[in-house]
C-alpha positions in Angstrom: 29.4 -40.1 -61.2 27.7 -38.0 -58.5 24.0 -37.3 -58.7 24.5 -33.5 -59.4 26.8 -34.2 -62.3 24.4 -36.7 -63.8 21.6 -34.1 -63.7 23.8 -31.4 -65.2 24.8 -33.7 -68.1 21.1 -34.6 -68.7 20.1 -31.0 -69.0 22.9 -30.5 -71.5 22.0 -33.5 -73.6 18.2 -33.0 -73.5 17.8 -30.7 -76.5 19.8 -33.1 -78.8 18.1 -36.1 -77.3 14.6 -34.5 -78.0 15.7 -33.7 -81.6 16.7 -37.3 -82.2 13.1 -38.4 -81.4 11.5 -35.5 -83.3 10.3 -33.8 -80.1 10.2 -30.1 -79.3 11.5 -29.1 -75.8 9.1 -27.0 -73.7 10.7 -25.7 -70.5 7.7 -26.3 -68.3 5.9 -29.2 -66.7 2.1 -29.2 -66.1 1.5 -28.6 -62.4 -2.0 -27.2 -61.8 -3.6 -29.9 -63.8 -2.5 -32.1 -66.8 -4.1 -29.7 -69.3 -1.9 -26.6 -68.3 1.7 -25.7 -68.4 3.5 -22.4 -67.6 6.7 -21.2 -69.3 8.7 -18.4 -67.7 9.6 -15.7 -70.2 13.3 -16.0 -69.1 13.4 -19.7 -69.9 12.2 -19.2 -73.4 12.1 -16.1 -75.6 9.0 -15.1 -77.3 10.5 -16.0 -80.7 11.3 -19.5 -79.4 7.8 -19.8 -78.1 6.2 -18.9 -81.4 8.5 -21.3 -83.3 7.5 -24.0 -80.9 3.8 -23.3 -81.6 4.4 -23.3 -85.3 6.3 -26.6 -85.2 3.6 -28.2 -83.1 0.9 -27.1 -85.5 -0.8 -24.5 -83.4 -3.2 -22.3 -85.2 -4.1 -19.7 -82.6 -1.9 -17.5 -80.4 -3.7 -16.2 -77.3 -2.4 -12.9 -76.0 -3.0 -10.7 -72.9 -1.3 -7.6 -71.7 -1.7 -6.3 -68.2 -1.6 -2.6 -67.5 -0.1 -1.5 -64.2 -2.5 0.2 -61.8 -0.4 2.2 -59.3 -3.3 2.7 -56.8 -4.3 -0.9 -56.7 -0.7 -2.0 -56.3 -0.1 0.4 -53.4 -3.3 -0.6 -51.7 -2.1 -4.2 -51.9 1.5 -3.5 -51.0 0.7 -1.2 -48.0 -2.8 -2.1 -46.8 -2.8 0.0 -43.7 -1.3 3.0 -45.5 -1.1 5.1 -42.4 2.5 4.7 -41.1 1.1 4.2 -37.7 3.4 4.5 -34.7 6.4 5.6 -36.8 8.4 8.4 -35.0 8.6 11.1 -37.7 8.8 11.3 -41.4 12.5 11.4 -41.4 12.9 7.7 -40.6 14.4 5.4 -43.2 11.3 3.2 -43.1 9.0 6.0 -44.2 11.5 7.2 -46.8 11.6 3.7 -48.3 7.9 3.5 -48.5 7.6 6.9 -50.1 10.2 6.0 -52.7 8.2 2.9 -53.7 5.0 5.1 -53.9 6.7 7.6 -56.2 8.2 4.9 -58.5 4.8 3.1 -58.6 3.0 6.3 -59.7 5.7 6.9 -62.4 4.8 3.6 -64.0 1.1 4.0 -63.7 -0.6 2.9 -67.0 2.5 1.1 -68.4 2.5 -2.5 -69.6 3.3 -4.6 -66.5 3.1 -8.1 -67.9 2.5 -9.9 -71.2 1.0 -13.4 -71.4 0.8 -15.7 -74.4 -0.9 -19.1 -74.8 -1.1 -21.8 -77.4 -2.7 -25.2 -77.2 -0.3 -28.1 -78.0 -1.9 -31.5 -78.3 -4.6 -30.6 -75.7 -2.2 -28.9 -73.3 -2.6 -25.1 -72.9 1.0 -23.8 -72.7 1.3 -20.3 -71.2 4.3 -18.0 -71.7 4.6 -14.9 -69.5 7.1 -12.1 -69.0 6.9 -9.6 -66.2 8.5 -6.2 -66.7 11.8 -5.9 -64.9 10.8 -2.6 -63.2 7.6 -4.4 -62.0 9.5 -7.2 -60.4 11.9 -4.8 -58.8 9.1 -2.6 -57.5 7.3 -5.6 -56.0 10.5 -6.8 -54.3 11.2 -3.3 -52.9 7.6 -2.9 -51.7 7.9 -6.2 -49.8 11.1 -5.1 -48.2 9.8 -1.7 -47.2 6.6 -3.2 -45.7 8.7 -5.7 -43.7 10.9 -2.9 -42.4 7.8 -0.9 -41.5 6.3 -3.8 -39.6 9.5 -4.4 -37.7 9.7 -0.7 -36.8 6.1 -0.6 -35.7 6.6 -3.8 -33.6 9.7 -2.3 -31.9 7.8 0.9 -31.1 4.8 -1.0 -29.8 7.1 -3.1 -27.6 8.8 0.0 -26.2 5.4 1.7 -25.6 4.1 -1.4 -23.9 7.1 -1.5 -21.6 6.6 2.2 -20.7 2.9 1.7 -20.3 3.4 -1.3 -18.0 5.9 0.7 -16.0 3.4 3.4 -15.4 0.7 0.9 -14.5 3.0 -0.7 -12.0 3.9 2.7 -10.5 0.2 3.6 -10.0 -0.6 0.2 -8.6 2.3 0.2 -6.0 1.4 3.8 -5.1 -2.1 2.8 -4.3 -1.2 -0.4 -2.5 1.2 1.4 -0.2 -1.4 4.0 0.8 -3.4 3.1 4.0 -6.5 4.9 2.9 -6.7 2.9 -0.3 -5.7 -0.4 1.3 -8.3 0.1 4.0 -11.1 1.2 1.7 -14.2 -0.8 2.4 -16.0 -0.3 -1.0 -15.6 1.0 -4.5 -16.4 4.6 -3.6 -13.8 4.7 -0.9 -11.2 3.2 -3.3 -12.2 5.8 -5.9 -11.8 8.7 -3.5 -8.4 7.5 -2.4 -7.3 6.9 -6.0 -8.5 10.4 -7.1 -6.4 11.9 -4.3 -3.3 9.9 -5.1 -3.6 9.7 -8.9 -5.7 12.6 -10.2 -7.8 11.7 -13.2 -6.5 12.9 -16.6 -8.4 15.0 -19.0 -11.4 13.0 -20.5 -9.9 13.4 -24.0 -6.7 11.7 -23.0 -7.9 8.2 -23.6 -4.5 6.5 -23.2 -3.8 8.2 -19.9 -7.2 7.2 -18.5 -6.8 3.6 -19.7 -3.4 3.3 -18.0 -4.8 4.8 -14.8 -7.8 2.5 -14.8 -5.5 -0.5 -15.3 -3.2 0.7 -12.5 -6.2 0.9 -10.1 -7.4 -2.6 -11.2 -4.0 -4.1 -10.7 -3.8 -2.5 -7.2 -7.2 -3.9 -6.2 -6.4 -7.4 -7.5 -3.0 -7.4 -5.8 -4.6 -6.3 -2.5 -7.3 -8.9 -2.8 -4.7 -11.6 -3.3 -2.7 -10.5 -0.3 -5.8 -10.3 1.9 -7.0 -13.8 0.7 -3.6 -15.2 1.7 -3.6 -13.5 5.1 -7.1 -14.4 6.1 -6.8 -17.9 4.8 -4.0 -18.3 7.3 -6.1 -16.7 10.0 -8.7 -19.4 9.4 -6.3 -22.0 10.7 -5.6 -20.1 14.0 -9.0 -18.9 15.1 -8.6 -19.7 18.9 -5.2 -18.2 19.0 -6.4 -15.0 17.4 -9.3 -14.8 19.8 -7.0 -15.3 22.8 -4.7 -12.5 21.4 -7.7 -10.2 21.1 -8.8 -10.8 24.6 -5.3 -10.5 26.0 -4.9 -7.1 24.2 -7.7 -5.6 26.3 -9.5 -4.4 23.3 -12.7 -6.0 24.5 -12.6 -4.3 27.9 -15.9 -2.5 28.2 -17.5 -4.2 25.2 -20.7 -5.4 26.9 -22.6 -6.8 23.9 -21.9 -9.1 21.0 -22.2 -6.4 18.4 -19.7 -4.3 20.3 -17.3 -7.2 20.5 -17.8 -7.8 16.8 -16.8 -4.2 16.0 -13.6 -4.6 18.1 -12.9 -7.9 16.4 -13.1 -6.3 12.9 -10.8 -3.5 13.9 -8.4 -6.0 15.5 -8.2 -8.1 12.4 -8.0 -5.1 10.1 -5.0 -3.7 12.0 -3.3 -7.1 12.4 -3.6 -7.8 8.6 -2.1 -4.4 7.6 -5.3 -2.6 6.9 -7.3 -5.3 4.9 -11.0 -5.7 5.6 -11.6 -9.1 7.1 -14.2 -11.3 5.3 -17.6 -11.9 6.9 -17.0 -15.7 7.2 -14.0 -15.1 9.4 -15.9 -12.7 11.7 -18.8 -15.2 12.0 -16.6 -18.1 12.9 -14.6 -16.2 15.4 -17.7 -14.8 17.1 -18.8 -18.4 17.8 -15.7 -19.0 19.9 -16.3 -19.0 23.7 -13.6 -16.3 24.3 -15.6 -13.8 22.2 -19.2 -15.0 22.8 -19.1 -15.6 26.5 -17.6 -13.0 28.7 -16.9 -15.5 31.5 -14.8 -17.6 29.1 -13.0 -14.5 27.8 -12.2 -13.5 31.4 -10.6 -16.9 32.1 -8.1 -16.5 29.2 -4.5 -16.0 30.6 -3.4 -12.5 30.0 -1.1 -9.9 31.4 -3.7 -8.4 33.8 -4.2 -7.6 37.4 -5.5 -10.5 39.5 -8.8 -8.9 40.2 -9.4 -7.3 36.7 -12.2 -8.8 34.6 -13.1 -8.2 30.9 -16.7 -7.3 31.5 -17.2 -5.4 34.8 -20.9 -5.1 34.2 -21.3 -8.9 34.5 -19.7 -9.2 37.9 -22.1 -10.5 40.5 
């Protein structure tokens, strides 16, 4: 005989078996602790519970009736109670919540649950029965809350996508603009951003937050690009110096500060408008091509044979 059939037969035989031994069947097993057992009102009627108590010699029947509090129930069922982010009161989710609220208020003050208790041989046996309308109301409230949470999550996801799309649009707009890309400090970036993406009204918090994030993403993206470019430049300092000298940009630059200015401009243009870091400038200015005019003049370049980089230093 299969296990399921054995258990089914046992449940059928149990009442008669208990009677043979002079026992009374209680449809509950102590779980919380050995001194307590709970009987569901659907497993045993109240009459059967009272007959059991009488047969077991119980002298006292404990009784408690719970009154339904609609406000407390609704506060627990819908803790936020604000229908946030729901697109209009016509949605099915809002309608379901409102229906639960109306039904709850109709039952306000009614008996929600009855509990009985007797002590049988040192074990407190509890019998309880929840009103059918209360069980249904609780079930419907849980379903309505789940539907609301799902709706809110979908709307938040959609809003997040739209928000990120706008942030990305602002960021790319700023990155593609030479004045923003070449800005040397925060003030210059702010002026460029104000021109390209005018600041919204101060009261429009969301629009200002999105704009700020767009600017931050643009700055971060440009910094990453610049770091990659100039890190590569660090590995080719002599070649860059030769390229600068050969370009003729240093012609007429008679001092180191003047050559440094031309070097910064050369690197800025070569990198696409990014401001070169101080360390790169310092290292390149130590190269003979940029520090010593005579060395710079000796660099092969497309020049006339008698042309020099620094005419003022000719003997």
